[in-house]
C-alpha positions as CSV (number, residue, x, y, z in Angstrom):
1,M,-193.7,71.4,-121.4
2,H,-194.4,68.9,-124.3
3,D,-192.0,66.4,-125.5
4,Y,-191.8,65.8,-129.2
5,I,-189.7,63.3,-131.5
6,I,-189.0,65.0,-134.7
7,P,-188.2,62.1,-137.6
8,D,-186.6,62.6,-140.7
9,D,-188.5,63.6,-143.6
10,A,-190.2,60.3,-144.2
11,G,-191.5,59.7,-140.7
12,C,-188.8,56.9,-140.2
13,G,-185.1,56.6,-139.2
14,K,-183.1,58.9,-136.9
15,A,-185.1,61.2,-134.7
16,F,-184.3,63.6,-131.7
17,I,-186.2,64.9,-128.8
18,R,-187.6,68.6,-128.8
19,R,-189.1,70.0,-125.7
20,H,-191.6,73.0,-126.3
21,Q,-194.1,74.8,-124.1
22,H,-197.1,74.5,-126.7
23,P,-198.2,72.0,-129.1
24,L,-196.6,72.1,-132.6
25,P,-199.2,71.2,-135.1
26,G,-197.8,69.0,-138.1
27,E,-195.0,67.6,-136.1
28,L,-194.5,64.4,-133.9
29,R,-196.4,64.8,-131.0
30,A,-196.3,62.8,-127.7
31,V,-199.6,61.2,-127.2
32,G,-199.5,59.2,-124.2
33,E,-200.4,55.8,-125.5
34,G,-200.3,56.6,-129.1
35,V,-199.2,54.4,-131.9
36,S,-196.9,55.5,-135.0
37,L,-198.3,54.8,-138.5
38,C,-194.9,53.8,-139.2
39,A,-194.0,51.5,-136.3
40,A,-194.9,51.5,-132.6
41,G,-192.0,53.3,-130.7
42,R,-190.8,54.4,-127.3
43,W,-187.8,56.7,-126.9
44,Q,-186.5,57.9,-123.7
45,G,-189.7,57.1,-122.0
46,V,-191.9,59.0,-124.5
47,H,-194.8,57.3,-126.5
48,W,-194.9,58.9,-130.0
49,C,-196.7,59.2,-133.4
50,Y,-196.5,61.1,-136.5
51,N,-199.5,62.6,-138.0
52,T,-201.5,59.7,-136.6
53,P,-205.1,60.2,-137.1
54,M,-207.3,60.6,-134.0
55,Q,-208.8,57.5,-132.7
56,S,-212.5,56.8,-133.5
57,G,-213.7,57.0,-130.1
58,D,-212.4,60.6,-129.3
59,T,-215.2,62.9,-129.3
60,S,-213.0,65.7,-128.1
61,P,-213.4,69.5,-129.5
62,A,-210.1,69.0,-131.2
63,R,-211.5,66.0,-133.2
64,I,-214.8,67.8,-134.1
65,G,-212.7,70.6,-135.3
66,R,-210.6,68.3,-137.5
67,L,-213.6,66.9,-139.1
68,K,-215.3,70.2,-139.8
69,E,-211.8,71.4,-141.4
70,V,-211.9,68.3,-143.7
71,A,-215.5,68.8,-144.6
72,A,-214.9,72.5,-145.6
73,V,-211.7,72.0,-147.6
74,F,-213.2,69.0,-149.5
75,L,-216.4,70.7,-150.1
76,K,-214.6,73.6,-151.7
77,L,-212.5,71.5,-153.7
78,G,-215.6,69.7,-155.0
79,I,-217.3,72.9,-156.0
80,T,-213.9,74.4,-157.5
81,G,-212.2,71.5,-158.8
82,F,-212.2,71.8,-162.5
83,G,-209.7,70.1,-164.8
84,G,-209.5,66.3,-163.8
85,L,-206.8,64.4,-161.9
86,A,-203.8,66.5,-162.3
87,A,-205.7,69.7,-161.4
88,H,-207.2,67.9,-158.5
89,I,-203.8,66.9,-157.2
90,A,-202.4,70.5,-157.5
91,M,-205.4,72.0,-155.6
92,M,-205.3,69.3,-152.8
93,H,-201.4,69.8,-152.5
94,D,-202.1,73.8,-152.3
95,E,-204.8,73.2,-149.8
96,T,-203.4,70.6,-147.5
97,V,-199.5,70.8,-147.7
98,R,-198.8,74.5,-148.6
99,R,-201.5,76.3,-146.6
100,R,-202.5,73.8,-143.7
101,N,-199.5,71.8,-143.2
102,W,-201.4,68.4,-142.7
103,L,-198.5,66.6,-144.1
104,S,-195.0,66.9,-145.5
105,E,-194.3,67.1,-149.5
106,Q,-193.1,63.5,-149.4
107,E,-196.0,62.0,-147.4
108,F,-198.4,63.9,-150.0
109,L,-196.3,62.3,-153.1
110,D,-196.5,58.9,-151.1
111,L,-200.2,59.0,-151.1
112,V,-200.4,60.0,-154.7
113,G,-198.1,56.9,-155.5
114,A,-200.4,54.8,-153.3
115,T,-203.5,56.1,-155.3
116,N,-202.1,54.9,-158.4
117,L,-201.4,51.5,-157.1
118,I,-205.2,50.7,-156.6
119,P,-208.0,50.7,-158.8
120,G,-210.5,53.4,-158.8
121,P,-211.1,57.2,-159.2
122,N,-207.7,58.6,-158.2
123,S,-208.7,62.0,-157.2
124,T,-211.4,60.8,-155.0
125,E,-209.0,58.3,-153.4
126,L,-206.4,60.9,-152.7
127,A,-209.0,62.9,-151.0
128,I,-210.2,59.9,-149.0
129,H,-206.4,59.5,-148.0
130,L,-205.8,63.0,-147.0
131,G,-209.1,62.7,-144.8
132,F,-207.7,59.6,-143.0
133,V,-204.3,61.4,-142.5
134,R,-205.9,64.4,-140.8
135,A,-209.0,62.9,-138.7
136,G,-208.7,59.1,-139.1
137,F,-211.5,56.8,-140.2
138,A,-214.2,59.5,-139.9
139,G,-212.2,62.0,-141.9
140,L,-211.8,59.4,-144.7
141,L,-215.7,59.2,-144.9
142,V,-216.2,63.0,-144.6
143,A,-213.5,63.8,-147.1
144,G,-214.7,61.4,-149.8
145,V,-218.4,62.4,-149.3
146,S,-217.7,66.1,-149.2
147,F,-215.4,65.9,-152.3
148,I,-218.0,63.8,-154.3
149,L,-221.4,65.6,-153.3
150,P,-221.2,68.8,-155.1
151,A,-220.4,67.2,-158.2
152,V,-223.2,64.7,-157.7
153,L,-225.8,67.4,-157.1
154,I,-224.7,69.4,-160.1
155,V,-224.7,66.2,-162.4
156,T,-228.1,65.1,-161.3
157,A,-229.6,68.5,-161.9
158,L,-227.9,68.4,-165.5
159,A,-229.3,65.0,-166.0
160,W,-232.7,66.0,-165.1
161,G,-232.4,68.8,-167.6
162,Y,-231.1,66.6,-170.2
163,A,-233.8,64.0,-169.7
164,R,-236.5,66.6,-169.8
165,Y,-234.9,68.7,-172.7
166,G,-232.8,66.2,-174.6
167,A,-229.7,68.4,-174.8
168,A,-226.4,68.8,-172.8
169,P,-225.7,72.2,-171.2
170,Q,-223.3,74.4,-173.1
171,T,-220.6,75.6,-170.7
172,G,-217.6,76.7,-173.0
173,W,-217.4,80.4,-172.0
174,L,-217.1,79.4,-168.3
175,L,-214.5,77.0,-169.0
176,Y,-212.6,79.5,-171.5
177,G,-211.6,81.3,-168.4
178,I,-211.1,78.6,-165.8
179,K,-209.0,76.4,-168.0
180,P,-206.0,78.6,-168.3
181,V,-206.0,79.0,-164.2
182,V,-206.0,75.3,-163.8
183,I,-202.9,75.0,-166.1
184,A,-201.2,77.5,-164.0
185,I,-202.1,75.7,-160.8
186,I,-200.9,72.2,-162.2
187,L,-197.6,73.8,-163.4
188,Q,-197.0,75.4,-159.8
189,A,-197.8,71.9,-158.0
190,L,-195.5,70.2,-160.7
191,W,-192.7,72.4,-160.0
192,T,-193.1,72.1,-156.2
193,L,-193.7,68.1,-156.3
194,G,-190.8,67.7,-158.9
195,K,-188.1,69.1,-156.6
196,K,-189.2,66.5,-153.8
197,A,-189.8,63.5,-156.3
198,L,-187.0,63.8,-158.6
199,R,-184.2,63.3,-156.5
200,G,-181.0,62.7,-158.6
201,V,-180.5,61.8,-162.2
202,L,-182.4,58.2,-162.1
203,L,-185.7,59.3,-160.9
204,T,-185.5,62.4,-163.3
205,A,-184.9,59.7,-166.1
206,V,-187.8,57.7,-165.0
207,A,-190.1,60.7,-165.1
208,L,-188.7,61.5,-168.6
209,G,-189.1,58.0,-169.8
210,A,-192.6,57.6,-168.7
211,A,-193.5,61.0,-170.4
212,V,-191.9,59.9,-173.7
213,L,-193.2,56.3,-173.6
214,Y,-196.8,57.6,-172.9
215,L,-196.6,59.8,-176.0
216,T,-195.8,56.5,-177.9
217,G,-199.1,54.9,-176.8
218,I,-197.9,52.9,-173.9
219,H,-200.7,52.4,-171.2
220,E,-200.3,54.8,-168.1
221,I,-200.8,51.9,-165.5
222,A,-198.0,49.9,-167.2
223,L,-195.6,52.8,-167.2
224,L,-196.6,53.4,-163.5
225,F,-195.8,49.9,-162.4
226,G,-192.9,49.8,-164.6
227,G,-191.4,52.9,-163.1
228,G,-191.6,51.4,-159.7
229,A,-190.3,48.0,-160.7
230,L,-187.3,49.7,-162.2
231,M,-186.4,51.6,-159.4
232,L,-187.0,48.5,-157.2
233,L,-184.7,46.5,-159.3
234,I,-181.9,49.0,-159.5
235,T,-181.6,50.5,-156.2
236,A,-183.0,47.9,-153.7
237,L,-182.5,44.4,-155.4
238,P,-179.5,43.8,-152.8
239,R,-181.8,44.2,-149.9
240,L,-184.8,42.2,-151.2
241,R,-183.8,39.3,-149.2
242,K,-184.2,41.3,-145.8
243,A,-187.6,42.3,-146.9
244,N,-190.8,40.2,-147.2
245,P,-190.7,39.2,-150.8
246,A,-194.4,38.7,-150.9
247,L,-194.8,42.6,-150.9
248,V,-192.8,43.2,-153.9
249,F,-195.6,41.3,-156.0
250,L,-198.5,43.2,-154.6
251,P,-198.6,46.0,-157.2
252,P,-198.1,43.7,-160.2
253,L,-201.0,41.4,-158.7
254,A,-203.2,44.6,-158.6
255,A,-202.4,45.2,-162.3
256,L,-204.3,42.0,-163.0
257,N,-207.3,44.2,-162.5
258,L,-206.9,45.8,-165.9
259,L,-208.2,42.8,-167.4
260,P,-211.8,43.2,-168.3
261,G,-214.3,41.6,-165.8
262,A,-216.6,38.9,-167.0
263,A,-219.8,40.0,-168.3
264,L,-222.4,40.2,-165.6
265,S,-225.1,39.4,-168.1
266,A,-225.9,39.5,-171.8
267,A,-228.5,41.7,-173.2
268,A,-231.1,42.1,-170.4
269,P,-234.0,44.3,-169.5
270,F,-233.1,47.2,-167.0
271,S,-233.0,46.6,-163.3
272,L,-231.7,48.8,-160.6
273,W,-229.8,45.8,-159.1
274,L,-227.9,45.1,-162.5
275,L,-227.3,48.7,-162.7
276,F,-225.7,48.8,-159.3
277,F,-223.5,45.6,-159.4
278,T,-222.6,46.9,-163.1
279,F,-221.1,49.9,-161.5
280,L,-219.5,48.1,-158.6
281,K,-217.7,45.9,-161.0
282,I,-216.5,49.0,-162.8
283,G,-215.5,50.9,-159.9
284,S,-213.6,47.7,-158.6
285,L,-211.6,47.2,-161.7
286,L,-211.0,50.6,-163.3
287,Y,-207.5,51.8,-163.6
288,G,-206.5,54.7,-165.6
289,S,-208.2,57.8,-167.2
290,G,-211.5,58.7,-168.5
291,Y,-211.0,57.1,-171.7
292,V,-210.7,53.8,-169.8
293,L,-214.1,54.5,-168.3
294,L,-215.5,55.3,-171.6
295,A,-214.4,51.5,-172.8
296,F,-216.0,50.1,-169.7
297,L,-219.2,51.9,-170.1
298,H,-219.6,51.3,-173.8
299,G,-219.0,47.8,-173.5
300,D,-221.6,47.4,-170.7
301,F,-224.3,49.9,-171.5
302,V,-224.2,50.4,-175.1
303,T,-222.8,46.9,-176.6
304,R,-223.9,44.3,-174.0
305,F,-227.2,45.7,-172.4
306,G,-228.2,48.0,-175.0
307,W,-229.5,50.5,-172.5
308,L,-227.9,53.6,-173.9
309,T,-227.1,54.9,-177.2
310,E,-223.6,56.3,-178.5
311,R,-224.8,59.9,-178.2
312,Q,-226.1,59.4,-174.8
313,L,-222.9,57.8,-173.4
314,L,-220.6,60.6,-175.2
315,D,-222.9,63.2,-173.4
316,A,-222.6,61.3,-170.0
317,V,-218.8,61.6,-170.3
318,A,-219.1,65.2,-171.6
319,V,-221.1,66.4,-168.4
320,G,-218.6,64.7,-166.1
321,Q,-215.5,66.4,-167.6
322,M,-217.1,69.9,-167.6
323,T,-218.4,69.8,-164.1
324,P,-216.2,70.4,-160.9
325,G,-215.2,67.4,-158.7
326,P,-214.6,63.8,-159.7
327,L,-214.9,63.1,-163.5
328,F,-216.4,59.9,-162.8
329,T,-219.6,61.5,-161.6
330,T,-220.5,60.4,-165.2
331,A,-222.0,57.2,-163.3
332,T,-224.6,59.7,-161.7
333,F,-225.8,60.9,-165.0
334,I,-226.1,57.6,-166.6
335,G,-227.9,56.3,-163.6
336,Y,-230.4,59.1,-163.7
337,L,-231.0,58.6,-167.2
338,L,-231.7,54.8,-166.9
339,G,-233.5,54.9,-163.3
340,G,-234.2,58.3,-162.2
341,M,-233.3,59.3,-158.8
342,P,-232.9,55.8,-157.4
343,G,-230.8,54.9,-160.4
344,A,-228.4,57.9,-159.9
345,L,-228.1,57.3,-156.1
346,L,-227.4,53.6,-156.6
347,A,-224.9,53.9,-159.5
348,T,-223.0,56.9,-157.6
349,L,-222.8,54.4,-154.6
350,A,-221.9,51.3,-156.4
351,F,-219.0,53.2,-158.4
352,F,-217.4,55.1,-155.4
353,L,-217.9,52.4,-152.8
354,P,-214.9,50.4,-153.9
355,A,-212.6,53.5,-153.3
356,F,-213.7,54.0,-149.9
357,V,-213.0,50.3,-149.1
358,L,-209.7,50.1,-150.9
359,V,-208.3,53.2,-149.2
360,A,-209.4,52.2,-145.7
361,V,-207.6,48.9,-146.2
362,S,-204.4,50.5,-147.9
363,S,-204.0,53.8,-146.1
364,P,-202.5,52.5,-142.8
365,F,-199.8,50.8,-144.6
366,V,-198.6,53.7,-146.9
367,R,-195.9,54.9,-144.2
368,R,-194.7,51.2,-144.0
369,L,-194.2,51.1,-147.8
370,R,-191.9,54.4,-147.0
371,C,-190.2,52.8,-144.2
372,S,-189.1,49.5,-146.0
373,P,-186.1,50.5,-148.3
374,P,-187.2,48.2,-151.2
375,L,-190.6,49.3,-151.1
376,A,-189.6,52.9,-150.8
377,A,-187.6,52.6,-154.0
378,L,-190.8,51.2,-155.8
379,L,-192.9,54.1,-154.4
380,D,-190.2,56.6,-155.6
381,G,-190.5,55.1,-159.0
382,V,-194.2,55.2,-159.1
383,N,-194.1,58.8,-157.7
384,A,-191.6,59.8,-160.7
385,A,-193.6,58.1,-163.2
386,A,-196.8,59.7,-162.2
387,L,-195.3,63.3,-162.3
388,G,-194.0,62.5,-166.0
389,L,-197.3,61.5,-166.9
390,M,-199.0,64.6,-164.9
391,A,-196.6,66.8,-167.2
392,V,-197.6,65.3,-170.6
393,V,-201.4,65.6,-169.5
394,T,-200.8,69.2,-168.6
395,W,-199.0,69.8,-172.1
396,S,-202.2,68.2,-173.7
397,I,-204.9,69.8,-172.1
398,G,-202.9,73.2,-172.0
399,R,-202.8,73.2,-175.9
400,D,-206.5,72.9,-175.8
401,S,-207.0,75.7,-173.0
402,I,-204.4,78.3,-174.0
403,T,-205.3,79.1,-177.5
404,D,-205.1,83.0,-177.7
405,L,-203.8,86.2,-176.0
406,P,-206.4,86.5,-173.4
407,T,-205.8,82.9,-172.1
408,V,-202.0,83.2,-172.2
409,L,-202.3,86.3,-170.1
410,I,-204.8,84.4,-167.5
411,A,-202.3,81.7,-167.1
412,L,-199.1,84.0,-166.9
413,V,-201.0,86.1,-164.3
414,S,-202.5,83.2,-162.4
415,L,-199.1,81.5,-162.1
416,L,-197.4,84.8,-160.9
417,L,-200.1,85.3,-158.2
418,L,-199.6,81.5,-157.1
419,V,-195.9,81.6,-156.9
420,R,-195.2,85.3,-156.0
421,F,-198.0,86.2,-153.7
422,K,-199.3,82.5,-152.6
423,V,-203.1,83.4,-153.8
424,N,-205.4,80.8,-152.9
425,A,-206.4,78.6,-156.1
426,T,-210.0,78.9,-155.1
427,W,-210.2,82.5,-155.7
428,L,-208.3,82.2,-159.0
429,I,-210.8,79.5,-160.2
430,A,-213.8,82.0,-159.3
431,A,-211.8,85.0,-161.1
432,G,-211.1,82.7,-164.2
433,A,-214.9,81.8,-164.1
434,L,-215.8,85.4,-164.1
435,I,-213.5,86.3,-167.0
436,G,-215.1,83.6,-169.1
437,V,-218.7,85.0,-168.3
438,V,-217.5,88.6,-169.2
439,F,-216.0,87.4,-172.6
440,A,-219.3,85.4,-173.2
441,L,-221.3,88.8,-172.7
442,L,-218.9,90.6,-175.0
443,H,-219.4,88.1,-177.8
């Protein structure tokens, strides 16, 4: 018989013992000398943990199996993950929560919130977080590399063609069928996550307020931190004296990274080391969307160094947007144009390296945020604001993606298959791509 301690939904607070003859995946498991991510605990003589990653020294078949599972999931997402951050969140939710039960809805939301509190490419950071949850620090590395690798290979091939022939590839018809499917995937995830995140009028108001203010031009990072700070003040101010006050100021201090970094150099001849440190700076400071990345890249590579033309920069960003996986593999494209294969590898490594470091440092503390009432309120506010922004982005790309009767039908049928029949989003993406190719042949 196995002893289990089943906690409340957040993994904290009240718990009870359940005895079961077989292991129960996805629940609190007695693990001998295990340690909880939330707090070390012993209850009725049982050491316990909740979704605790396997230790790095564990070479058991179960650990190897988890690493293989992580690699398979994120390689697939890296190949099929069109549509940017909102779509990536939706697809990761489908794969890790709905289909595999790696973590609960609340835990997933908290990881989304945590990625918004640190700089770097958010969808990649979410993949790294999920790999850590499933298989520890080895899973963290495997998930990140698996998610990034397909896009890096595709973008490198496109950069080779661009450097050789001087033109960006055209994939309009392919995306014609994929984009409506992506909208359906995001809508399904918004509905599922919204039911969990928007508990009550206050959090719903935070989400709506973030959406409205974003439409007026307020920066998304200000809205995310603002939503968290508002919930902290409204619901947790009386308890702040009981918490560590220094923790409350970590997110606002992180926001200081929004300030542009000092120029590494004035106009300078190209060198691989300067390319590396420039992308390392950008990966360490970047908050926000691809438009923020565009500003960083323009300031460094066009204005300051003079290494790229305006057209080359726009083509690099376009290639990153039209390929699956992380949008920020734009770094790979620019690195190849400037320094060939060594430049592509160094630019990619420099840009994504801070994400691995930041997640490795912050991931073990995510559950502590949830277990502290004041910081849990802050996280709830960030989660609500993030969903509001996600809804606005979905509306924006939806207007560009659903433009005629065929795309309306693709979106509606995809949504029906997702909700009613639980069809895997990967198959829908593949079907959308096939439909796009058929339409291209018919025109």
